[in-house]
C-alpha positions as CSV (number, residue, x, y, z in Angstrom):
1,M,32.4,-6.1,0.5
2,T,29.2,-4.7,2.0
3,P,28.1,-3.9,5.5
4,G,25.9,-7.0,5.4
5,I,28.8,-9.3,4.6
6,N,30.9,-7.6,7.2
7,A,28.2,-8.2,9.8
8,A,28.2,-11.9,9.1
9,R,32.0,-12.1,9.1
10,K,32.3,-10.1,12.3
11,A,29.8,-12.4,14.0
12,R,31.6,-15.5,12.7
13,I,28.4,-16.7,11.1
14,D,28.6,-19.5,8.6
15,H,27.6,-18.0,5.2
16,D,28.2,-18.2,1.5
17,I,28.2,-15.3,-1.0
18,H,26.6,-15.7,-4.4
19,E,27.3,-13.1,-7.0
20,Y,25.5,-12.9,-10.4
21,H,25.2,-10.4,-13.2
22,H,22.1,-8.3,-12.5
23,D,20.1,-7.4,-15.5
24,P,18.8,-3.8,-15.0
25,S,15.7,-4.5,-17.2
26,C,14.6,-7.3,-14.8
27,E,11.6,-6.1,-12.7
28,S,11.8,-8.8,-10.0
29,Y,15.1,-8.8,-8.3
30,G,14.3,-11.8,-6.1
31,T,13.1,-14.1,-8.8
32,E,16.1,-13.1,-10.9
33,A,18.4,-14.0,-8.0
34,A,16.7,-17.4,-7.6
35,D,17.0,-18.1,-11.4
36,K,20.6,-17.0,-11.7
37,I,21.8,-18.8,-8.5
38,G,19.8,-21.9,-9.4
39,V,17.7,-22.3,-6.2
40,E,14.0,-22.7,-5.4
41,P,12.5,-19.2,-5.2
42,G,10.9,-20.0,-1.8
43,R,14.4,-20.0,-0.3
44,V,15.2,-16.5,-1.6
45,F,13.9,-13.7,0.7
46,K,13.3,-10.1,0.0
47,T,13.8,-7.3,2.5
48,L,10.9,-4.8,2.8
49,V,10.8,-1.7,5.0
50,V,7.5,-0.6,6.3
51,A,6.3,2.4,8.3
52,V,4.2,1.3,11.3
53,D,1.5,3.7,12.4
54,G,3.0,6.4,10.1
55,K,6.2,6.8,12.1
56,E,8.3,3.8,13.2
57,L,10.1,1.8,10.5
58,A,10.3,-2.0,10.6
59,V,11.8,-4.6,8.4
60,A,9.9,-7.6,6.9
61,V,11.9,-10.5,5.4
62,I,9.6,-12.6,3.2
63,P,10.0,-15.1,0.3
64,V,10.3,-13.4,-3.1
65,T,7.3,-15.4,-4.2
66,A,5.1,-13.9,-1.5
67,M,3.1,-10.8,-0.9
68,L,3.5,-9.1,2.5
69,S,0.4,-8.9,4.7
70,M,0.4,-5.3,6.1
71,K,-1.9,-6.4,8.9
72,R,0.4,-9.2,10.0
73,V,3.5,-7.0,10.0
74,A,1.7,-4.2,11.8
75,R,0.5,-6.7,14.4
76,A,4.1,-8.2,14.8
77,A,5.4,-4.6,15.3
78,Q,2.6,-4.0,17.9
79,G,1.0,-1.4,15.7
80,K,-2.3,-0.8,14.1
81,K,-1.4,-0.1,10.5
82,A,1.6,-0.6,8.2
83,T,2.4,0.9,4.8
84,M,5.5,0.6,2.6
85,A,8.1,3.1,3.7
86,Q,9.0,6.0,1.4
87,P,12.1,5.1,-0.7
88,N,14.2,8.0,0.7
89,A,13.4,6.9,4.2
90,V,14.4,3.3,3.4
91,Q,17.7,4.4,1.9
92,R,18.4,6.8,4.7
93,S,17.8,4.3,7.5
94,T,19.3,1.2,5.9
95,G,22.2,2.7,3.9
96,Y,21.2,0.5,1.0
97,V,19.7,1.3,-2.4
98,L,16.3,-0.1,-3.3
99,G,16.6,-3.6,-4.9
100,G,19.7,-4.2,-2.8
101,V,18.4,-3.7,0.7
102,S,19.9,-6.3,3.1
103,P,18.5,-7.1,6.5
104,L,22.1,-7.3,7.6
105,G,24.4,-4.4,8.4
106,Q,21.8,-1.6,8.2
107,K,22.8,1.9,9.4
108,R,20.0,1.9,11.9
109,R,18.9,-1.3,13.5
110,L,15.1,-1.6,13.0
111,K,12.7,-4.1,14.4
112,T,13.0,-7.1,12.1
113,F,10.5,-9.8,11.4
114,I,11.3,-12.9,9.3
115,D,8.5,-14.9,7.7
116,A,8.1,-18.2,9.6
117,S,8.5,-20.1,6.3
118,A,12.2,-19.5,6.6
119,E,12.4,-22.0,9.4
120,A,11.6,-24.9,7.0
121,Y,15.0,-24.5,5.3
122,D,18.6,-25.3,6.3
123,T,19.7,-22.1,4.6
124,V,18.0,-19.1,3.0
125,F,19.3,-16.3,0.7
126,V,18.9,-12.6,1.4
127,S,20.5,-9.6,-0.3
128,A,24.0,-9.1,0.7
129,G,23.7,-5.3,0.2
130,R,23.6,-4.7,-3.6
131,R,21.8,-5.9,-6.6
132,G,23.4,-9.1,-7.9
133,L,24.8,-10.2,-4.5
134,E,23.1,-12.7,-2.2
135,I,24.2,-14.1,1.1
136,E,23.2,-17.6,2.1
137,L,22.9,-18.4,5.8
138,A,20.9,-20.5,8.3
139,P,17.6,-18.9,9.2
140,D,18.5,-19.0,12.9
141,D,21.8,-17.2,12.2
142,L,19.9,-14.5,10.2
143,A,17.5,-14.0,13.1
144,Q,20.4,-13.8,15.6
145,L,22.3,-11.2,13.4
146,V,19.3,-8.9,13.1
147,N,17.7,-9.7,16.4
148,G,14.7,-10.8,14.4
149,H,11.6,-12.8,15.2
150,F,9.9,-15.5,13.1
151,V,6.3,-14.7,12.5
152,P,3.8,-15.4,9.7
153,L,4.0,-12.4,7.3
154,Q,2.6,-13.6,4.0
155,Q,-0.8,-12.7,2.7
156,D,-3.2,-15.7,2.6
């Protein structure tokens, strides 16, 4: 059980849990998840934490096959510039280890933005809070749980 799974259960959100054996030598957690669960990689989303204007942290949830546009996430967060957050800041604010950061059940609720491509699917997969554990849920339920907004976040 993780805080992410607990958040979905507490909110009575329809969801499924998918567990797989994580290979520590694998460099791309998201594509590994898609392969091992047996779903299209575009439905598996990674959770990235960015620092906006050097101070405020925000969350970007994008397909594992995509690269995050720092300009787009900065604009969504009403800032001028975004950079990847320092690993220790990510772990401190979310309560999760890198590679297992879930957008759900974070210690501190951060502004959260979900790539608009998620809306094309009935369900999407995000980390449930540890490597080798994914939660499948409807994009609208994900947005509701994290108070997130759908915006284009991918690099062109």
